[in-house]
N, C-alpha and C positions, 0 to 999 in steps of 0.2 A: 264220895268214898264208899267202897263196898265192904260190907262186913261178912266175910265168909263164915264166921263162927255162928252166925244166925241165919245165913243165906238170905240176907236182906240188904237193902240200901237205906241206912238210917236217915230219917228226916232231919234237915238242918245240918248234915255232915258237910265237910269241906267239898267244894265243887270241882275237885280234880277228876272225879269219876274213876279213880284208879286206887288199887290197893296192891301192895307188894308184901309178901311174906313167904315163909318156907313151909313145907309139909310138916316139919317137926314143930313149928309154931302152931299150926292148926291142930296138930295132935295134942299139944299141951293145953289148948283152950276148949277142947270139946270133951264132954264126959265120955269115959271109956266105953260105957255100954251103948252109946249112940254113935261112936266114931265111924263104924263100918256100915251104918244103916244108909239106905238110899237118901240122897239129898238133892233136890231139884234146885239148880242154881239159876238166879234171875239175870246172870251176867255172863260175859265171855270169861273163860278160864284157860289161860296158857300155863302149861306146866313144863319146865325144863328140868329133867332129872339130873342130879349131880353126884349121887353116891348110891351104891348098892344095886341089887337086882331084885325085881319083883313084878307085880302086876297092879294096874289101876283100871277100874271098871267105869266106863262111860256108856250110858244108854244100853246097859246089859251086854256090852262087848268088853272082854278083858284084854287089855293091851300089855304085852311084855315090855318091861321098862328096864333100862340100864343107863349109865351116865351118857348124856347128850341126847337121850330120847326126848322128843318134843311132842306134847299132846295139846290139842285145841278143843275145848268144850264150848259149845255155843249156848246162848240163853235158852232156858227151858230143858236142857239136857240133865239127865240124872247121873250123879257121881256117887261112887262109894270110896271114900278116903280111908283105906284100910291101914292098920298100924303094923306094917311089916317091918321087923327089926332091920336096921341098917339102911333102909330105903329113904332117901330124902330128895326133895326137888324144890326149886324156886317157883313160886306161884305168882302170876300176874293176873289180876282180875280187873276188868274194865266194863263199864256200862255200855249198852247199845248206843247211847247218845254220842259217844266218842267215835263211833264208826262213821267214816265218810258216807254221804248219801250215795245210793246206787248209781245215779247219773254221773257222779264224779269218780267212780271206781272202775278200775280195769276189770275185764271179764273174769280173769283168774281169781282175783281177790273177791269180787262180788259173789262168785260161786261159793268160796270158802266161808263167807260171812252169812249167807242166806240159805244155803242148801243143807238140811239136816243130815243128809247122807253123803256130804262132801268128805274128802280125806280128813282124818283127824289125828294121824300120827306120822312122824318122820324121824329119821335118824341121820341128821346132817353130818357131813364129814368135811375135812379139809378147810378151805377158806370159808365155806358156808357155815360150818360149825363154829369157827372162831368168830365170825361176824355176829352170829346170833347170840353167842355167849357174851360178847362185848355189849351188844344192845341191851340184853337183860341186865347186865351188871351196871351199865350207865343209868338205865331207868331206875333201878333200885336205889342207886346213890343219889340221883337228883330228886327222886320222890321223897327220900328222907330229908334232904335239904329243904325241899318245898314245904314239907310238913312242919319243919322247925323254923320257918320264916327266914331262911337264909338266902333270900334274894333270887331263888329259882322260880320263875313263873309257871303256872299250870300249863300255859300254852306250849312251853318247851316240852313238857311231858307228853302232851298230845301229839306233837310233831314226831317225837321219838317213837311213840307207839305206832304211828302211821308207817314210819320207816321199817320197824320190826315186822309189821303185818305184810308189807310189800315183799320183804325178804323171804318170809314164810311162803307167800304165794308163789314166789319164783321157784321154790322147791317142787312144786306140783307139775312142772313141765309146761307144754304149750297151753295157750289160752283155750277155753272150752269152745267147741264147735257149735254150730247152730242147734243141733239136737239137744246138747247139754244145756244150752241157755233156755230152751223151751221147757225142759224138765225142771230147771231151777225156778222158772216162772210158775210152773204147775205146783211145786212145793210151796211157794209163797202164797198161792191161791188156796191151797189146801189148809194152810195154817189158819186162814181166816174163815174158811167155809166148810170144813169137813163135818161139822155138826149138822149142817143144813142138807148136804147131799154127798153121795158117794158115786154118782152116775158120771161115767166118762163123758157123756154127751153134754152135761152141764158145764164141765170144766173146759171142754173144747170150745163151747160157745163163749165162755168168759175170756178165753185166751185168743179168740178170733181165728181159730183154725178148725179144720175138719177133724172128726174122730180118727180117720185114717192117718192124718198127719201127726196127731198127738201120739197115737199108738206106735207109729213108726219111729218117732223121736225117742220114745221111752225104750223101745227095743234096742235101738242103736246105742243109746247112752248107758243103759243099765242091764240090758238082756231080759228085761221084764216088760210085760204089756202095760198099757196105761191103767187098766183095771187093777193089775197086781201092784203097781206103784201106789195107787190110791189106797188099796187095802193095806199095804205095808206101812204107809204113813198113819193110818187110823190105828193099826195095831200098835205101833210105836207109842202113840199118844195114850192108848189104853194102858199099856204097860207102865208108862210114866205115872199116870193117875193112880193106878192100883198100888204102885210101889210107894208113893209119897203122900198118900192121903188115907184117912180112915173112913172115907165115904163108903156107904154100902155099894155093893157091886151094881145094883140096879141104878143107883144115882150116877155112877161112873158111866154106865151105858147110856143113860139119858143125856149126859153132857156130850156124848159123841153121836147123838142122833138116833139111838136105838130106843124106840118107844116101849118095846117089850124086853124084859130081862132075859127071856129065853132066847130071843134073837141075838142079843149081845153075847150070851154064853156060847151059842153055837158058832158064831163068827169067831170068837176068841179061841175056842178049841180047834177050829179048822185051821186057823193061822199059826197057832203056837203049839198045839198038841196038849195043852193044859187047860183046865178050867180056870176062870179068874181067881177062885179061892186057892187052887193049887199053886198058881203063880205067886200069889201073895205069901203063902207059906214057905215057898222056896227062898224067899228073901229075908227070912228071919235071922239068919246067921250073919257073921261078919264078912262073908264073901258072897257074891252073887252066884249061887250054885248052878243056875241054868244059863249062865253067861256064855256067849260064843267067844272063843279065843281068837283074837286077830292074828292072822298069819302073815 
């Protein structure tokens, strides 16, 4: 069970690994002064908006939301659950343990699960919209029955979740090509090693390809060089840490492999146009003032 109200997975909680609630439920259980503050979630967060128009911010990108908008936040991403009047959504939270292993996952779904820069928002229509709404509704119903001990096994919920994820993956179009898969592997390696190195050569060695091959794959898949992809990922992690912790800037820099605070500061200014302190100050309101708006 995931407790979004504390952004944690309580010890000894039921082993379904799932939580279902609404945005209005979440709003009612979080203190008003903290509701819009950055919250780093340890789990996957699927949001299907049901009522109203507004925005939701994930990893400092503000997404326009209306009924049937679908957002997918991955573990470690930063959310700002703002209290916009009339805006509501169904939330489905699930732990990484419920995700099928990479070897058993189709390429499209594997990219959505493991790439921090993978698509995060959709507006399904027609039969896709109806099917996703139906999956959400059935999961919510069976989750409530499972929690009440009404004969619904947790395994059923897990299978229903897998069906929903495959449906969402189908919205993204063709399966990723070889360059995309290599970039996904780069992101996975970065998640484990970015504090140790930011050198393209080191990541090319770990992935078993040449620097030229890795750079070409990044350019084809993202329009960015391998070095830029690495720096983008480090910058994203820096923003997450600055937003969701009270650690001194120097300590944040050390976590990311910067031995000297001045080097971290220069890197952050170069990548964002703000000092680390200015970035933190920009997040003190209920909205992420420096967020990019997804188009």
